N, C-alpha and C positions, 0 to 999 in steps of 0.2 A: 504494500500500500504506500503510495507516495503522492506528492503534490497536494491538490485540493482535498483529497480524501482524508488527509491527516487532520484537517480542521474538525473532524467529527470523531476522532479517537477518544477513548475513555481516558480521563486524567488519572483515575485510580479505580481499582476494583478489588473485590474479594470473591473468588469463585471456589465453591466447594466441589471436590472431585471424588465422589464415593467409589468410583471404579479403581482409584489408586490406594484404597485403604482396605484393611481387613478388620475383623472385630477385635483383634488384639490392640489395634490403635485407639480404640474408644477411650481407654483409660488415659492415654497420652493427651487426648483433647481436654480432659478435665483437670489434669494435675501437672502437665508439663508447661514450661514457658516457651517463648518463641514459636508459638503456634503458626505464625505466618510463614515460617520456614519449612513446615512439613509438606511433603509432596502431595498430600490430599487436600491442601488448602493453597490455592494459587492466588498470590496477592501482588499488587503493584502500587507503590507509594502508600502502603497501608501497614501499620503495626497494630495487630489485633489486641484489644483491651484484655488485660489480665484478670478482670473481674470474673468471679465464678458464674454469675448470672449470664454474662455474654457467652462464656465457654459452654454453658449448659444448653443454650439455644443452638449453637453450632453442633454440639453433641447430638441433640434430638434430631436436627435436620439431616445430618450425615447418617445416623443410625436408621432413620426412617427410609431414606433413599436407598441405603444398602439393603435393607429388608425388602423393599419393593423390587430391587433388582433380582433378589433371590427367588421371590414368589411370582415374578412377572408371568412366567409360562403357566403355572397352575392357576393363577388368578384369571388369566385370559381364557383358559380352558373352561374354568368354572362359569365364567360369564357367558361363554358360547353355549354351554349346556343349558343354563337358565333361559337365555334368549330362545334357544331352539324349542324348549319345552313350552314356553309361553306362546310361541308362534304356532306350534302344533296344536295346543289347546284352543287358541283363537281360530284356527282353521278347521277345527272339528276333526282332527286326525285321531286315530285310535291309540291314544297314549296308554290305555290300560293293557292293550295287547302287547305293546312294547315292554311294559313292566312285567307282564306274565312271562314273556320270552326271556327276560333278564333273570327271573327266579326259577325258571323251569329246569327240572332235572336235579335239583339239589336235595340230597337225602341225608346229608350230615354237615356239621359245621366245618369239618376239615375240607370237604368237597366244595363248600361255599367259598372259602378263602382261596382254594386252589384255582378255581375257575373265575373268580371275581373279575380279574383284569381282562380276560378274553371276552367275557359276556358284556362287560361295560363297554368295551370297544365295539362290540357288535351292535349294541343299542345306539351308541353314539353315531355310528356310521349309518344305521337305518334312519335315524332322525334327520341327519344331514341330507339324505336322499329325498326325504319327504318335503323338505323346506328349501327353497331357493333363496339364499341370503341376498342375492342381487335383485330380486324382484320387487315390484312396487307393493306387494302384499306383506313383505317382511318388515317387521317393526322392532325397533330397539327397545331395551328395557325402559328407557326414558319415555318412549312412545307408549308403552304399556301402562305406565304410571298415569299418563294423561292422554287419552285416545282422541281428543278433539283435533280435527284438522280444518274445520271450517272457521272462517273469520266471523266475528260478531256482526250480523247483518244490521244491528241497531246503531253501529258506529260507522257513520258515513265519512267520506273523504274530507269534508269540510269541518268535521268534528275535531276539537282540540285533542281528543284522546286517540285519534286515528293512528298517527305515527307510532305512538307508544304501544297500542294494541297490535299493530302489524309487526312492529319490531320484536315483541315478545313471542308471537307465533312463529316468526322467522327464526328466532333464537332456539325455540323448541324444535322446530323442524330440522335445524342444522345437525341434530344427532342422528338423522336417518340417512339411508343410502340414496344414491343419485336417482334411481328409478322412482322411489317413493317421493322424493322432492319434486321430480318433474311432473308427476301426476298431481301432486298437491298444489303446486304453483300454477300449473296450466289449467287443470280441470276444475279445481275447487276455488282457487283464488282469482282465476281469469287473468293471470299475469304471465310474464315471460321469464323463464330460467335462463340467465345469461351465462353463468359459469358455476361449476361445482368441482372443487379440486382439493387434493391433499398437498401440503407444502412441507418443505424440508426443514428439519431441525438439525443443524450442523453438529450440535453437541451430543445429540442422541444418535446421530447417524441414521435417522429414519424420517420418513414423511409422516409426522404425527400431528401436524396442525391442519385442521380442516376449516374451510369457509365456502360459502356460496354467495352468489350475487343474483338478485332478481330485479326485474323492471316493472314498476307499477305505473301504468300510463293513465293520465287523467286529462281533462280538458285544459286545465291551467298549466300543468307542467308534468314532465316525466320524472319519476323518482326511482333511482337505483338504491337498493337496500343491500348492504354488505353485512352478512351475518357470520360471526365466528362461532365455531362449536366450542362448548364448554368441556368440563372434565367428564370423562366416561367412567361410570361406576367401577368397571373391572379392568381398566387400562392403567398399568403401572407407570407408563410413560407420562401420561397427562397428570397423574397424581404427583409424580416426581417434580414436574414443573411447578405445581402448587406449593409444595413443601420445601423447595430449594430456596434458602434465604440468601443466596449469593446476590451480589449487587455490583453495579458499576456506576461511576460518576461521570456524567457527560459534561463536555466543556461549555464555556461561555455562560457559566452560572445556571445551567439547566437543572442540575441537582443529581441526586442518587436515585437509581431506578432498580426495581426488582429484576435480577438477571434471569431468573427462571422464565418469566413471561417474555423477556426480550429475546431469549433463545428461541422460544416458540414462534415469535414474530419474524425471526430471520437473522438474528445476530450471527456474524461469521466468526469462526474460531480465530483465524489469523488476524482479523481486523481489531477485535475487542473494541468495537465502536460502530458507528453507522455512516460509512461512506455514502455519498449521494448516489453513486452508481457502482455496481459490481460486475465483474466478468461472469457471463453465463457459463455454468458448468452443465454440459449435456448428460453427464453420467448419473444425475439424480434430478428429481423434480425441483422447481424453483422455490425460492424463499417467499413466504407469504407477503411481507410488506412490499417488496419490489414488484412481484407479479401482479398483485391487486392494484397497486398504484398505477402501473403501466396500463392495465386493463381499463381502469376508470378513465384515464386520459384518453384512451382510444374511443370509448363509447360517449364521453361527454363532449369531445371535440366536434365542433360543427353543429351541436344541438344546444342552442342558447337557452331553451326552456328546461333543460335537464339539470337536476340536482341529485345529491345522494345523501343517505343517512347511514350510520354505522351502528351495529348492535351486537349484543352477545350476552349470554348467561354464564355466570360462574367464571371460569378461566376465559371463556369467550368475551366476557365483559371487560376483563383486564386488557385483552388484545384490542378490543374495540376502542378504548380510550388511549392506548399507547400508539395506535396507528396515526391519529391526527397529531400526536406529539412529535412523531418523526416527520410528518409533513411540515409542521411548523419549523422544526430544526433545519430542515432542508429548504425552507423558503419556497414551498410548492404553492405559489400564489394562486394559480389557476384552480387547483383542486380545493384549496381552502375557501375560495370565493363560492364554490359550488357545494360545499359541505353544509347541509341544512341543520343537522343535529346528530348527537350521539346519545343513545339510549342503552343503559346497561342495567342488568338485573342480577342481584346477588353477587356483585363484583367485589373481589378482594382489593386491598390497598396495593398500590403499584409503585409508590415513591416516597421520598422524604419530604420534609417541610419546604425545602428550597424548590424541589420539583413541583410541589403542590402550588406554591406561590407563582412559579413560572407559568404553569398551565392555566391557573385562574386568570392571570393577566393576559396571556396570549389568546385564550378562548374568547375573552371579552373584546380584545382588539380586533379579532377576526369575525366577531358577531356569530359565533358558533354556540348553539344551545347544547347544554350537557345536562342530562337528567339521569341520576343514579337512584334506581329503585331498590329499596331494602325492605324485606318483609319480616316482621315480628322478631323472633329469636334466631333467625338464620345465622349460622356460625361463620359463614364465609366472609361477609362484609366486615366482620370483626377481626379478620386476620389479613396479613401478619400483624403482630402486636403494634400498637401505638404507645410505645414507652421509651425510656432512655436507652434501652439496649437495641430495640428493633428499628426505631426511627421512622417507621412508615406512617403516612398521614393521608387521609381522604381529602378531596376537594370537590367543588361543584355542588349543585343542588341535590340534596338527599331527600327523596320522597319516601317517607317512612310510613308503614302500615301495620296496624295491630291485627289480632286474629279475626276481628270482625270487619276487616278491610277499610277501616276508617284511617284516612291519611292525613299527614301534616308534613310541612317542610321543616327540616331540622338541619343543623350543622353537622351533627354526628348522631349515629344510632345510640339509643340507651344501652347502658352496659357495654361500652365500646370495645372491650377486650374479651368479652364473653365469659371467661373463667373467673367467676366470682361466687364465693360461698353464699353471700347474702342474696344473690340473684337466683340461685338454683331452685329454691322452692317456688317463687313466682313463675319461673320458666316452666317448671313441671306442671303447675296449675294451668298455665296457658296451653301447654301441650294436651292436657286433658280436655279442655274446651275445644281444641282443634279436632280431637278424636270424636267428640260428641257432634260437632258440626259436620263431620264427614257423613253422618247418617241423616242429618236434618236439612242440609243445604239444598238437596234436590226438591224438597217441598216448598222452599222459599223462593228459589230462583229458577227451577225447571230442570228437565232431564239432562241437559247438556252439562250441568254441574255435578252430576252423579259421580261418586268416587268408587272405584273397584276394590276388590279384596287385597290386591297387591299394595295399593296406596294406603289402605287401612292398616296393613301389616307395618308399614313404615311409621304410621301414626302411633302405633303401639310402641315401637322402638323409641319414638319421641318422648314417651313418658319417662325414660331414663336418660336419653341423650336428646334434649329438646331442639338443638340446633340443626340436626340432620334432616328430618322431614320438612322443616321450614325452608330448606334450601331448594327443594324440588320445584320444577317448573309450574306445577298445578296452581299453587297459590299466587305466583307471579302473573299467570294468565288471568286469574280471577281478579287480581288487583287492577289490571289495566281495563277490565270490563266493569267491575262493580265498585272499584275504589273511587273515592271523592277526590279526583285529580284535576277537574276542569280549571279551577282558578290558577293552579300552579303551572299549567301547560299553555295558558293563553299568551 
């Protein structure tokens, strides 16, 4: 990297490298000095604080990432099995016959264990034969939690809630395969699917970032919607991006940014920064930021009435707000003038106080609306920590909603760091009312709000871990349809 690209190189960074460590090194993290010199912590212009609290956070992040590396394959396999069974059940396939074949022929406990692996493989292969994972009928686990595909017919294009409601449905749809997306966007939403791709994460060595672009045509103007996919429940790679507390400091007083999210957006290994242009590598798919940026330029050029919005749920929300941050840093005036708004749902924190102030000022200067939706006790918007050790801060308008979908604009969610003994009992009580609501909401608002047994199972889990079911897309879709958000979006 040379010349103009150096203007965007990181001035300092701390990258955690779990692949360079073994579990023996965990004790070194907590009790050794000069942590920044260890080969599993790559630092530049940084001396890591010697405080135990700071070391503990690094310890937890590295241990969790290492664990995810070890269980990545069985976790992915388990997720495939769950999805297959859910799709078999929803397609009325004979699941009971498969189970019968699985157990058939066992006369003793020893015989059961002896043949368990072979019979399990048989059932799994038969399941995969019955279900085509690339078809429009195949639905992800996220899709089974909330099966709605239709837009709310009561929310018209001129409604202040329209962009938010469309953004959340697009964010939910981003978890599905391309065939499902094509049918949903074209046949149900009467819009155009422009692109749907997987993008390269140079640090993971895989194409693990997914996004799609749709075109919503109206009489007034054409709106392109860029939707980034969030964290997949059984994907170790996307979970690793979430829990990686690595960071890099961008030049020109931009501030420190969460490196796990930046890697997912397209950060290059050799650059450790964001050059405005990169050399295309034909050996792997393109990086998300550069490919989507160039695609938007292509479609917006020559169409004066076209604008675009960016959205995402969970990890997708983090990528959605970091995308315009890079446009701002690269002075992409043409795209910034066409960017109508950013809508994120259950978005984690992405940068420090300096970055938050930078984005707040630049979004205002470029007249870009940014709405950050946070529902009830959702754990993800409260991570990474906002404290002296983690430094992460939120910015922008936070539209916060309680369990009854009553909304208000706040600077920060209540109980901002989630883990609080004093808040646990109120959160569990709140989770109980959410469980009760799952049975009663259909009578108040209609059949489209009916919750299935899978979601109710997660509601039960929420009685002990309240922040998990609150993060699921169901409540965020409900918020954009039922929540009192008119005044805040005008």
